[in-house]
Biopython code that builds the backbone (N, CA, C, O; Angstrom):
import numpy as np
from Bio.PDB.StructureBuilder import StructureBuilder

atoms = [
    (1, "UNK", "N", (-2.896, 6.122, -12.165)),
    (1, "UNK", "CA", (-1.815, 5.274, -11.735)),
    (1, "UNK", "C", (-2.118, 3.833, -12.132)),
    (1, "UNK", "O", (-3.241, 3.355, -11.974)),
    (2, "UNK", "N", (-1.135, 3.174, -12.632)),
    (2, "UNK", "CA", (-1.298, 1.804, -13.083)),
    (2, "UNK", "C", (-0.659, 0.844, -12.080)),
    (2, "UNK", "O", (0.477, 1.036, -11.647)),
    (3, "UNK", "N", (-1.421, -0.198, -11.719)),
    (3, "UNK", "CA", (-0.928, -1.256, -10.848)),
    (3, "UNK", "C", (-1.116, -2.570, -11.587)),
    (3, "UNK", "O", (-2.211, -2.880, -12.057)),
    (4, "UNK", "N", (-0.050, -3.330, -11.683)),
    (4, "UNK", "CA", (-0.096, -4.618, -12.365)),
    (4, "UNK", "C", (-0.118, -5.720, -11.301)),
    (4, "UNK", "O", (0.874, -5.922, -10.600)),
    (5, "UNK", "N", (-1.232, -6.425, -11.180)),
    (5, "UNK", "CA", (-1.335, -7.509, -10.211)),
    (5, "UNK", "C", (-0.643, -8.746, -10.761)),
    (5, "UNK", "O", (-1.035, -9.287, -11.795)),
    (6, "UNK", "N", (0.384, -9.179, -10.060)),
    (6, "UNK", "CA", (1.165, -10.334, -10.497)),
    (6, "UNK", "C", (0.647, -11.632, -9.891)),
    (6, "UNK", "O", (0.694, -12.689, -10.520)),
    (7, "UNK", "N", (0.149, -11.533, -8.650)),
    (7, "UNK", "CA", (-0.355, -12.708, -7.949)),
    (7, "UNK", "C", (-1.451, -12.259, -6.997)),
    (7, "UNK", "O", (-1.272, -11.305, -6.240)),
    (8, "UNK", "N", (-2.575, -12.942, -7.037)),
    (8, "UNK", "CA", (-3.681, -12.599, -6.154)),
    (8, "UNK", "C", (-4.287, -13.881, -5.604)),
    (8, "UNK", "O", (-4.687, -14.773, -6.353)),
    (9, "UNK", "N", (-4.346, -13.950, -4.279)),
    (9, "UNK", "CA", (-5.066, -15.031, -3.618)),
    (9, "UNK", "C", (-5.759, -14.421, -2.410)),
    (9, "UNK", "O", (-5.655, -13.217, -2.176)),
    (10, "UNK", "N", (-6.454, -15.228, -1.655)),
    (10, "UNK", "CA", (-7.223, -14.711, -0.524)),
    (10, "UNK", "C", (-6.338, -13.961, 0.470)),
    (10, "UNK", "O", (-6.711, -12.886, 0.941)),
    (11, "UNK", "N", (-5.188, -14.509, 0.789)),
    (11, "UNK", "CA", (-4.337, -13.915, 1.816)),
    (11, "UNK", "C", (-3.000, -13.389, 1.293)),
    (11, "UNK", "O", (-2.089, -13.123, 2.076)),
    (12, "UNK", "N", (-2.883, -13.240, -0.016)),
    (12, "UNK", "CA", (-1.621, -12.756, -0.574)),
    (12, "UNK", "C", (-1.850, -11.981, -1.859)),
    (12, "UNK", "O", (-2.649, -12.371, -2.711)),
    (13, "UNK", "N", (-1.130, -10.877, -1.978)),
    (13, "UNK", "CA", (-1.146, -10.070, -3.199)),
    (13, "UNK", "C", (0.291, -9.678, -3.515)),
    (13, "UNK", "O", (1.060, -9.292, -2.634)),
    (14, "UNK", "N", (0.630, -9.786, -4.785)),
    (14, "UNK", "CA", (1.901, -9.293, -5.283)),
    (14, "UNK", "C", (1.575, -8.349, -6.430)),
    (14, "UNK", "O", (0.962, -8.751, -7.419)),
    (15, "UNK", "N", (1.989, -7.088, -6.293)),
    (15, "UNK", "CA", (1.611, -6.077, -7.281)),
    (15, "UNK", "C", (2.808, -5.223, -7.670)),
    (15, "UNK", "O", (3.648, -4.874, -6.840)),
    (16, "UNK", "N", (2.861, -4.898, -8.951)),
    (16, "UNK", "CA", (3.914, -4.045, -9.489)),
    (16, "UNK", "C", (3.361, -2.626, -9.638)),
    (16, "UNK", "O", (2.296, -2.432, -10.224)),
    (17, "UNK", "N", (4.086, -1.634, -9.108)),
    (17, "UNK", "CA", (3.654, -0.243, -9.131)),
    (17, "UNK", "C", (4.485, 0.569, -10.108)),
    (17, "UNK", "O", (5.604, 0.196, -10.460)),
    (18, "UNK", "N", (3.915, 1.687, -10.538)),
    (18, "UNK", "CA", (4.607, 2.589, -11.453)),
    (18, "UNK", "C", (5.736, 3.345, -10.758)),
    (18, "UNK", "O", (6.758, 3.647, -11.373)),
    (19, "UNK", "N", (5.544, 3.653, -9.452)),
    (19, "UNK", "CA", (6.589, 4.393, -8.756)),
    (19, "UNK", "C", (6.790, 3.878, -7.340)),
    (19, "UNK", "O", (5.909, 3.248, -6.756)),
    (20, "UNK", "N", (7.947, 4.158, -6.816)),
    (20, "UNK", "CA", (8.351, 3.670, -5.505)),
    (20, "UNK", "C", (7.606, 4.365, -4.368)),
    (20, "UNK", "O", (7.355, 3.750, -3.332)),
    (21, "UNK", "N", (7.257, 5.614, -4.545)),
    (21, "UNK", "CA", (6.600, 6.374, -3.483)),
    (21, "UNK", "C", (5.302, 5.715, -3.048)),
    (21, "UNK", "O", (5.063, 5.553, -1.851)),
    (22, "UNK", "N", (4.479, 5.341, -3.980)),
    (22, "UNK", "CA", (3.208, 4.715, -3.632)),
    (22, "UNK", "C", (3.410, 3.356, -2.968)),
    (22, "UNK", "O", (2.706, 3.020, -2.016)),
    (23, "UNK", "N", (4.349, 2.587, -3.457)),
    (23, "UNK", "CA", (4.640, 1.282, -2.849)),
    (23, "UNK", "C", (5.086, 1.461, -1.399)),
    (23, "UNK", "O", (4.687, 0.686, -0.530)),
    (24, "UNK", "N", (5.901, 2.467, -1.134)),
    (24, "UNK", "CA", (6.390, 2.710, 0.225)),
    (24, "UNK", "C", (5.276, 3.205, 1.144)),
    (24, "UNK", "O", (5.182, 2.767, 2.291)),
    (25, "UNK", "N", (4.442, 4.104, 0.660)),
    (25, "UNK", "CA", (3.316, 4.590, 1.478)),
    (25, "UNK", "C", (2.390, 3.438, 1.839)),
    (25, "UNK", "O", (1.987, 3.311, 2.995)),
    (26, "UNK", "N", (2.051, 2.606, 0.878)),
    (26, "UNK", "CA", (1.188, 1.460, 1.161)),
    (26, "UNK", "C", (1.855, 0.494, 2.143)),
    (26, "UNK", "O", (1.192, -0.034, 3.036)),
    (27, "UNK", "N", (3.141, 0.263, 1.985)),
    (27, "UNK", "CA", (3.855, -0.618, 2.897)),
    (27, "UNK", "C", (3.758, -0.132, 4.333)),
    (27, "UNK", "O", (3.502, -0.916, 5.247)),
    (28, "UNK", "N", (3.963, 1.163, 4.528)),
    (28, "UNK", "CA", (3.910, 1.739, 5.873)),
    (28, "UNK", "C", (2.517, 1.562, 6.471)),
    (28, "UNK", "O", (2.390, 1.124, 7.615)),
    (29, "UNK", "N", (1.489, 1.891, 5.727)),
    (29, "UNK", "CA", (0.122, 1.784, 6.239)),
    (29, "UNK", "C", (-0.302, 0.328, 6.414)),
    (29, "UNK", "O", (-1.009, 0.007, 7.369)),
    (30, "UNK", "N", (0.112, -0.545, 5.524)),
    (30, "UNK", "CA", (-0.228, -1.962, 5.660)),
    (30, "UNK", "C", (0.400, -2.559, 6.914)),
    (30, "UNK", "O", (-0.221, -3.382, 7.587)),
    (31, "UNK", "N", (1.616, -2.153, 7.229)),
    (31, "UNK", "CA", (2.294, -2.696, 8.406)),
    (31, "UNK", "C", (1.681, -2.218, 9.722)),
    (31, "UNK", "O", (2.008, -2.757, 10.779)),
    (32, "UNK", "N", (0.809, -1.228, 9.680)),
    (32, "UNK", "CA", (0.084, -0.786, 10.874)),
    (32, "UNK", "C", (-1.098, -1.704, 11.173)),
    (32, "UNK", "O", (-1.635, -1.673, 12.280)),
    (33, "UNK", "N", (-1.506, -2.510, 10.216)),
    (33, "UNK", "CA", (-2.656, -3.405, 10.334)),
    (33, "UNK", "C", (-2.213, -4.708, 11.013)),
    (33, "UNK", "O", (-1.285, -5.371, 10.550)),
    (34, "UNK", "N", (-2.880, -5.066, 12.107)),
    (34, "UNK", "CA", (-2.483, -6.261, 12.864)),
    (34, "UNK", "C", (-2.737, -7.563, 12.100)),
    (34, "UNK", "O", (-2.149, -8.591, 12.434)),
    (35, "UNK", "N", (-3.591, -7.537, 11.096)),
    (35, "UNK", "CA", (-3.846, -8.751, 10.315)),
    (35, "UNK", "C", (-2.824, -8.957, 9.206)),
    (35, "UNK", "O", (-2.825, -10.000, 8.552)),
    (36, "UNK", "N", (-1.961, -7.987, 8.987)),
    (36, "UNK", "CA", (-0.918, -8.101, 7.969)),
    (36, "UNK", "C", (0.296, -8.782, 8.600)),
    (36, "UNK", "O", (0.872, -8.289, 9.569)),
    (37, "UNK", "N", (0.668, -9.919, 8.028)),
    (37, "UNK", "CA", (1.829, -10.648, 8.546)),
    (37, "UNK", "C", (3.120, -10.259, 7.830)),
    (37, "UNK", "O", (4.214, -10.432, 8.367)),
    (38, "UNK", "N", (2.983, -9.731, 6.608)),
    (38, "UNK", "CA", (4.160, -9.323, 5.845)),
    (38, "UNK", "C", (3.748, -8.310, 4.788)),
    (38, "UNK", "O", (2.798, -8.533, 4.037)),
    (39, "UNK", "N", (4.464, -7.202, 4.734)),
    (39, "UNK", "CA", (4.265, -6.203, 3.683)),
    (39, "UNK", "C", (5.608, -5.552, 3.406)),
    (39, "UNK", "O", (6.181, -4.892, 4.272)),
    (40, "UNK", "N", (6.098, -5.740, 2.206)),
    (40, "UNK", "CA", (7.385, -5.163, 1.818)),
    (40, "UNK", "C", (7.430, -5.037, 0.302)),
    (40, "UNK", "O", (6.721, -5.738, -0.420)),
    (41, "UNK", "N", (8.271, -4.137, -0.156)),
    (41, "UNK", "CA", (8.468, -4.013, -1.597)),
    (41, "UNK", "C", (9.913, -4.364, -1.919)),
    (41, "UNK", "O", (10.801, -4.314, -1.069)),
    (42, "UNK", "N", (10.106, -4.717, -3.168)),
    (42, "UNK", "CA", (11.451, -4.986, -3.664)),
    (42, "UNK", "C", (11.556, -4.409, -5.072)),
    (42, "UNK", "O", (10.564, -4.243, -5.781)),
    (43, "UNK", "N", (12.756, -4.120, -5.434)),
    (43, "UNK", "CA", (13.020, -3.644, -6.792)),
    (43, "UNK", "C", (14.315, -4.297, -7.215)),
    (43, "UNK", "O", (15.361, -4.038, -6.619)),
    (44, "UNK", "N", (14.267, -5.129, -8.219)),
    (44, "UNK", "CA", (15.434, -5.893, -8.649)),
    (44, "UNK", "C", (16.569, -5.010, -9.160)),
    (44, "UNK", "O", (17.740, -5.381, -9.076)),
    (45, "UNK", "N", (16.216, -3.848, -9.687)),
    (45, "UNK", "CA", (17.209, -2.927, -10.238)),
    (45, "UNK", "C", (16.581, -1.536, -10.246)),
    (45, "UNK", "O", (15.367, -1.422, -10.415)),
    (46, "UNK", "N", (17.365, -0.478, -10.070)),
    (46, "UNK", "CA", (16.789, 0.866, -10.067)),
    (46, "UNK", "C", (15.975, 1.219, -11.314)),
    (46, "UNK", "O", (15.121, 2.103, -11.260)),
    (47, "UNK", "N", (16.225, 0.549, -12.418)),
    (47, "UNK", "CA", (15.454, 0.821, -13.632)),
    (47, "UNK", "C", (14.157, 0.017, -13.697)),
    (47, "UNK", "O", (13.340, 0.226, -14.594)),
    (48, "UNK", "N", (13.966, -0.896, -12.753)),
    (48, "UNK", "CA", (12.774, -1.749, -12.725)),
    (48, "UNK", "C", (11.722, -1.152, -11.789)),
    (48, "UNK", "O", (12.041, -0.351, -10.910)),
    (49, "UNK", "N", (10.485, -1.546, -11.987)),
    (49, "UNK", "CA", (9.383, -1.073, -11.151)),
    (49, "UNK", "C", (9.367, -1.836, -9.831)),
    (49, "UNK", "O", (9.727, -3.012, -9.787)),
    (50, "UNK", "N", (8.946, -1.164, -8.746)),
    (50, "UNK", "CA", (8.877, -1.851, -7.447)),
    (50, "UNK", "C", (7.710, -2.838, -7.401)),
    (50, "UNK", "O", (6.664, -2.621, -8.012)),
    (51, "UNK", "N", (7.917, -3.914, -6.671)),
    (51, "UNK", "CA", (6.892, -4.943, -6.495)),
    (51, "UNK", "C", (6.603, -5.058, -5.006)),
    (51, "UNK", "O", (7.506, -5.291, -4.203)),
    (52, "UNK", "N", (5.337, -4.893, -4.648)),
    (52, "UNK", "CA", (4.899, -4.977, -3.264)),
    (52, "UNK", "C", (4.329, -6.360, -3.016)),
    (52, "UNK", "O", (3.494, -6.845, -3.779)),
    (53, "UNK", "N", (4.786, -6.996, -1.939)),
    (53, "UNK", "CA", (4.265, -8.294, -1.536)),
    (53, "UNK", "C", (3.537, -8.117, -0.222)),
    (53, "UNK", "O", (4.078, -7.547, 0.725)),
    (54, "UNK", "N", (2.309, -8.606, -0.164)),
    (54, "UNK", "CA", (1.469, -8.489, 1.019)),
    (54, "UNK", "C", (0.933, -9.855, 1.395)),
    (54, "UNK", "O", (0.417, -10.584, 0.549)),
    (55, "UNK", "N", (1.059, -10.202, 2.682)),
    (55, "UNK", "CA", (0.491, -11.441, 3.209)),
    (55, "UNK", "C", (-0.312, -11.100, 4.458)),
    (55, "UNK", "O", (0.121, -10.304, 5.291)),
    (56, "UNK", "N", (-1.488, -11.714, 4.577)),
    (56, "UNK", "CA", (-2.365, -11.436, 5.710)),
    (56, "UNK", "C", (-2.807, -12.724, 6.381)),
    (56, "UNK", "O", (-2.648, -13.821, 5.846)),
    (57, "UNK", "N", (-3.368, -12.550, 7.574)),
    (57, "UNK", "CA", (-3.969, -13.663, 8.285)),
    (57, "UNK", "C", (-5.179, -13.114, 9.039)),
    (57, "UNK", "O", (-5.045, -12.191, 9.844)),
    (58, "UNK", "N", (-6.349, -13.675, 8.781)),
    (58, "UNK", "CA", (-7.559, -13.222, 9.446)),
    (58, "UNK", "C", (-8.328, -12.162, 8.685)),
    (58, "UNK", "O", (-9.443, -11.813, 9.072)),
    (59, "UNK", "N", (-7.763, -11.650, 7.624)),
    (59, "UNK", "CA", (-8.402, -10.651, 6.772)),
    (59, "UNK", "C", (-7.902, -10.901, 5.364)),
    (59, "UNK", "O", (-6.743, -11.268, 5.171)),
    (60, "UNK", "N", (-8.756, -10.708, 4.387)),
    (60, "UNK", "CA", (-8.289, -10.906, 3.021)),
    (60, "UNK", "C", (-7.275, -9.823, 2.663)),
    (60, "UNK", "O", (-7.321, -8.714, 3.195)),
    (61, "UNK", "N", (-6.382, -10.152, 1.775)),
    (61, "UNK", "CA", (-5.367, -9.196, 1.333)),
    (61, "UNK", "C", (-6.027, -8.002, 0.650)),
    (61, "UNK", "O", (-5.581, -6.865, 0.806)),
    (62, "UNK", "N", (-7.081, -8.263, -0.100)),
    (62, "UNK", "CA", (-7.793, -7.181, -0.776)),
    (62, "UNK", "C", (-8.371, -6.200, 0.234)),
    (62, "UNK", "O", (-8.276, -4.988, 0.042)),
    (63, "UNK", "N", (-8.968, -6.709, 1.306)),
    (63, "UNK", "CA", (-9.547, -5.855, 2.350)),
    (63, "UNK", "C", (-8.444, -5.052, 3.046)),
    (63, "UNK", "O", (-8.649, -3.882, 3.371)),
    (64, "UNK", "N", (-7.294, -5.655, 3.276)),
    (64, "UNK", "CA", (-6.172, -4.948, 3.904)),
    (64, "UNK", "C", (-5.718, -3.778, 3.035)),
    (64, "UNK", "O", (-5.437, -2.696, 3.549)),
    (65, "UNK", "N", (-5.646, -3.988, 1.735)),
    (65, "UNK", "CA", (-5.261, -2.912, 0.820)),
    (65, "UNK", "C", (-6.325, -1.822, 0.826)),
    (65, "UNK", "O", (-5.999, -0.636, 0.883)),
    (66, "UNK", "N", (-7.593, -2.215, 0.767)),
    (66, "UNK", "CA", (-8.682, -1.230, 0.804)),
    (66, "UNK", "C", (-8.606, -0.386, 2.074)),
    (66, "UNK", "O", (-8.755, 0.835, 2.018)),
    (67, "UNK", "N", (-8.377, -1.026, 3.210)),
    (67, "UNK", "CA", (-8.282, -0.307, 4.480)),
    (67, "UNK", "C", (-7.084, 0.643, 4.490)),
    (67, "UNK", "O", (-7.186, 1.765, 4.987)),
    (68, "UNK", "N", (-5.962, 0.203, 3.949)),
    (68, "UNK", "CA", (-4.764, 1.052, 3.900)),
    (68, "UNK", "C", (-4.998, 2.266, 2.999)),
    (68, "UNK", "O", (-4.604, 3.379, 3.346)),
    (69, "UNK", "N", (-5.631, 2.059, 1.858)),
    (69, "UNK", "CA", (-5.910, 3.166, 0.939)),
    (69, "UNK", "C", (-6.863, 4.165, 1.595)),
    (69, "UNK", "O", (-6.691, 5.375, 1.450)),
    (70, "UNK", "N", (-7.862, 3.666, 2.313)),
    (70, "UNK", "CA", (-8.787, 4.564, 3.031)),
    (70, "UNK", "C", (-8.048, 5.372, 4.087)),
    (70, "UNK", "O", (-8.316, 6.563, 4.249)),
    (71, "UNK", "N", (-7.124, 4.745, 4.808)),
    (71, "UNK", "CA", (-6.368, 5.446, 5.841)),
    (71, "UNK", "C", (-5.463, 6.513, 5.228)),
    (71, "UNK", "O", (-5.358, 7.616, 5.765)),
    (72, "UNK", "N", (-4.813, 6.199, 4.116)),
    (72, "UNK", "CA", (-3.970, 7.168, 3.421)),
    (72, "UNK", "C", (-4.818, 8.356, 2.970)),
    (72, "UNK", "O", (-4.437, 9.509, 3.168)),
    (73, "UNK", "N", (-5.957, 8.069, 2.369)),
    (73, "UNK", "CA", (-6.856, 9.117, 1.880)),
    (73, "UNK", "C", (-7.325, 10.004, 3.024)),
    (73, "UNK", "O", (-7.356, 11.228, 2.893)),
    (74, "UNK", "N", (-7.688, 9.396, 4.134)),
    (74, "UNK", "CA", (-8.147, 10.151, 5.305)),
    (74, "UNK", "C", (-7.041, 11.081, 5.811)),
    (74, "UNK", "O", (-7.298, 12.249, 6.106)),
    (75, "UNK", "N", (-5.818, 10.569, 5.910)),
    (75, "UNK", "CA", (-4.701, 11.387, 6.377)),
    (75, "UNK", "C", (-4.376, 12.518, 5.404)),
    (75, "UNK", "O", (-4.057, 13.628, 5.830)),
    (76, "UNK", "N", (-4.452, 12.248, 4.109)),
    (76, "UNK", "CA", (-4.199, 13.295, 3.111)),
    (76, "UNK", "C", (-5.282, 14.369, 3.145)),
    (76, "UNK", "O", (-4.990, 15.558, 3.013)),
    (77, "UNK", "N", (-6.533, 13.946, 3.323)),
    (77, "UNK", "CA", (-7.627, 14.916, 3.436)),
    (77, "UNK", "C", (-7.442, 15.804, 4.661)),
    (77, "UNK", "O", (-7.688, 17.009, 4.607)),
    (78, "UNK", "N", (-7.008, 15.204, 5.762)),
    (78, "UNK", "CA", (-6.762, 15.958, 6.995)),
    (78, "UNK", "C", (-5.621, 16.943, 6.787)),
    (78, "UNK", "O", (-5.704, 18.089, 7.228)),
    (79, "UNK", "N", (-4.556, 16.511, 6.119)),
    (79, "UNK", "CA", (-3.428, 17.396, 5.844)),
    (79, "UNK", "C", (-3.861, 18.567, 4.958)),
    (79, "UNK", "O", (-3.449, 19.705, 5.182)),
    (80, "UNK", "N", (-4.681, 18.288, 3.965)),
    (80, "UNK", "CA", (-5.176, 19.343, 3.081)),
    (80, "UNK", "C", (-6.036, 20.331, 3.861)),
    (80, "UNK", "O", (-5.917, 21.542, 3.677)),
    (81, "UNK", "N", (-6.897, 19.818, 4.725)),
    (81, "UNK", "CA", (-7.757, 20.670, 5.547)),
    (81, "UNK", "C", (-6.915, 21.561, 6.469)),
    (81, "UNK", "O", (-7.190, 22.753, 6.606)),
    (82, "UNK", "N", (-5.902, 20.985, 7.092)),
    (82, "UNK", "CA", (-5.023, 21.744, 7.971)),
    (82, "UNK", "C", (-4.264, 22.807, 7.186)),
    (82, "UNK", "O", (-4.080, 23.923, 7.671)),
    (83, "UNK", "N", (-3.826, 22.469, 5.985)),
    (83, "UNK", "CA", (-3.109, 23.424, 5.151)),
    (83, "UNK", "C", (-3.983, 24.614, 4.773)),
    (83, "UNK", "O", (-3.518, 25.754, 4.762)),
    (84, "UNK", "N", (-5.250, 24.346, 4.465)),
    (84, "UNK", "CA", (-6.174, 25.413, 4.086)),
    (84, "UNK", "C", (-6.459, 26.338, 5.266)),
    (84, "UNK", "O", (-6.781, 27.509, 5.066)),
    (85, "UNK", "N", (-6.344, 25.829, 6.490)),
    (85, "UNK", "CA", (-6.590, 26.654, 7.671)),
    (85, "UNK", "C", (-5.409, 27.558, 7.994)),
    (85, "UNK", "O", (-5.559, 28.508, 8.764)),
    (86, "UNK", "N", (-4.255, 27.289, 7.432)),
    (86, "UNK", "CA", (-3.065, 28.105, 7.692)),
    (86, "UNK", "C", (-3.237, 29.480, 7.083)),
    (86, "UNK", "O", (-3.861, 29.635, 6.033)),
    (87, "UNK", "N", (-2.686, 30.464, 7.741)),
    (87, "UNK", "CA", (-2.782, 31.830, 7.218)),
    (87, "UNK", "C", (-1.428, 32.400, 6.924)),
    (87, "UNK", "O", (-1.322, 33.542, 6.477)),
]
sb = StructureBuilder()
sb.init_structure("model")
sb.init_model(0)
sb.init_chain("A")
sb.init_seg("    ")
for serial, (resi, resn, name, xyz) in enumerate(atoms, 1):
    if name == "N":
        sb.init_residue(resn, " ", resi, " ")
    sb.init_atom(name, np.array(xyz, "f"), 0.0, 1.0, " ", f" {name:<3s}", serial, name[0])
structure = sb.get_structure()
């Protein structure tokens, strides 16, 4: 998956994603973090790639993304484990 970083600072990241699904999943998980003051994506046109904007306070934006990715991975691993237990 390719992510194009458009803007990076200590408390702000703006990134362009290849697909909307990943931008939406990250937005949901980022908004669960109390140090995230703003997380939303926009797409100027349906033919354009989504852009996620993240702003934090008290935690670096990079750390917030890392934490969100870890949480997504943990939940997906749990879902896979539960699926394998199904008969």
